[in-house]
FIMAR-213451 format. One line per 3 residues: number of its first residue (from 0); their letters; for each residue x, y negated, z negated of C-alpha. Coordinates in Angstrom, 3 decimals. Each point is the difference from the previous one (the first is absolute). Example, Ala and Ser with C-alpha at 12.3 -4.5 7.8 and 13.67 -1.06 7.14 Angstrom:
residues 2
0	as	12.300:4.500:-7.800; 1.370:-3.440:0.660;
END
This chain:
residues 121
0	msl	-1.138:-10.160:-13.672; 0.204:3.082:2.185; 1.632:3.418:-0.182;
3	ttd	1.858:-0.864:3.200; 1.610:-2.947:-1.817; 0.922:2.336:-2.872;
6	vft	1.966:2.201:2.428; 1.367:-2.724:2.297; 0.821:-3.094:-2.028;
9	ynr	-1.287:-3.328:1.233; 1.981:-3.043:-1.136; -2.840:-2.516:0.081;
12	pgy	-1.594:-0.506:-3.418; -3.776:0.148:0.128; -0.043:1.890:3.316;
15	yrv	-0.185:3.685:0.783; 0.566:2.245:3.008; -3.169:1.317:1.599;
18	yyi	2.052:2.481:2.019; 3.692:0.474:0.706; 1.552:0.065:3.456;
21	vtk	2.556:2.806:-0.016; 3.523:-1.282:0.675; 1.917:3.244:-0.530;
24	sqd	-0.885:3.697:-0.124; 0.679:0.136:-3.719; -2.951:-2.354:-0.632;
27	vaa	-2.475:2.778:0.701; 1.895:2.350:-2.320; -0.023:-2.654:-2.732;
30	ale	-3.763:-0.399:0.291; -0.551:3.771:-0.052; 2.057:0.322:-3.192;
33	tph	-2.629:-1.966:-1.892; -2.971:1.771:-1.605; -2.369:-2.120:2.103;
36	pvv	-1.763:0.877:3.256; 1.703:-1.401:3.104; -1.708:-1.183:3.187;
39	lmf	2.200:-0.165:3.101; -1.001:-1.854:3.157; 2.042:1.033:3.031;
42	was	-0.164:-2.823:2.529; 1.703:-1.778:2.885; -0.139:-3.689:0.881;
45	wne	-0.773:0.783:3.668; -2.974:2.265:-0.784; -3.433:-1.693:0.220;
48	pck	-1.857:2.425:-2.322; 2.697:-0.645:-2.628; -0.628:-3.733:0.296;
51	vmm	-3.721:0.616:-0.465; 0.656:1.971:-3.201; 2.309:-2.539:-1.648;
54	rpf	-2.823:-1.953:-1.677; -1.930:3.076:-1.219; 3.267:1.428:-1.391;
57	wdl	0.658:-3.305:-1.778; -3.538:-0.040:-1.418; 0.296:3.571:-1.304;
60	ava	3.400:-0.724:-1.495; -1.444:-3.008:-1.845; -2.997:1.996:-1.235;
63	krk	2.103:2.963:-1.186; 3.152:-1.895:-1.030; -0.169:1.303:-3.579;
66	eav	-0.608:3.579:1.080; 2.532:0.727:2.768; 3.216:-1.108:1.694;
69	flr	-0.487:-1.156:3.604; 2.777:0.100:2.634; 0.221:-0.880:3.688;
72	vdv	2.440:2.091:2.054; 1.147:-1.262:3.423; 0.186:3.086:2.230;
75	dkf	2.617:-1.578:2.259; 2.433:-0.499:-2.891; -0.547:3.131:-2.094;
78	rdi	-0.120:3.015:2.300; 1.153:2.251:-2.854; -3.092:-0.817:-2.070;
81	veq	-2.250:0.323:3.068; 1.381:3.482:0.661; -0.167:1.009:-3.658;
84	yqv	-3.732:-0.754:-0.129; -0.712:1.183:3.561; -1.512:-3.278:1.162;
87	eal	-1.144:0.383:3.606; -2.424:-2.906:0.508; -0.418:-3.563:-1.207;
90	ptf	-1.046:-1.234:-2.370; 0.293:2.915:-2.421; -0.803:-0.338:-3.691;
93	lli	1.183:2.533:-2.584; -1.236:0.274:-3.570; 2.600:1.711:-2.173;
96	kgg	-0.372:1.101:-3.623; 2.678:1.875:-1.894; 2.076:0.286:3.162;
99	vvk	-2.804:1.838:1.835; -1.938:-1.466:2.932; -3.618:-0.084:-1.186;
102	grv	-1.484:-1.804:2.974; 0.759:-1.118:3.544; -1.884:-2.481:2.155;
105	vga	1.072:-0.441:3.614; -1.173:-2.940:2.056; -1.747:-3.303:-0.604;
108	kvd	-2.725:1.528:-2.158; -0.804:-2.507:-2.725; -2.925:1.924:-1.512;
111	eln	1.907:3.274:-0.057; 2.993:-1.685:-1.652; -2.237:-1.643:-2.616;
114	tai	-1.665:3.318:-0.776; 3.288:1.906:-0.190; 1.641:-2.502:-2.324;
117	kar	-3.013:-0.370:-2.287; -0.438:3.783:-0.224; 3.643:0.793:-0.750;
120	i	1.265:-2.936:-2.051;
END
């Protein structure tokens, strides 16, 4: 199982969500209401560095699935969330604990993202 599945139900027995693709603004609020750390990936389908980071994000989400909730936020669909977290470049990763941003990684920086997640989750 995964914490992401605990927050966002998955109706396939024996399977779990590695990360959740945000479909409405309230999804982020729902994740933040949990006592678990939340990792947000702000991305866009047209952005090459975002495409490069998809697999590392997946791998981290699998490795930390019992320790944090992982969400992908499409910047073209959720401008309100982008503005709320002052995202200015892509990809941007936020690590949030207790409603407070504890870490931010901007760009296709796999090692920096690994270090940030392992240090804060």
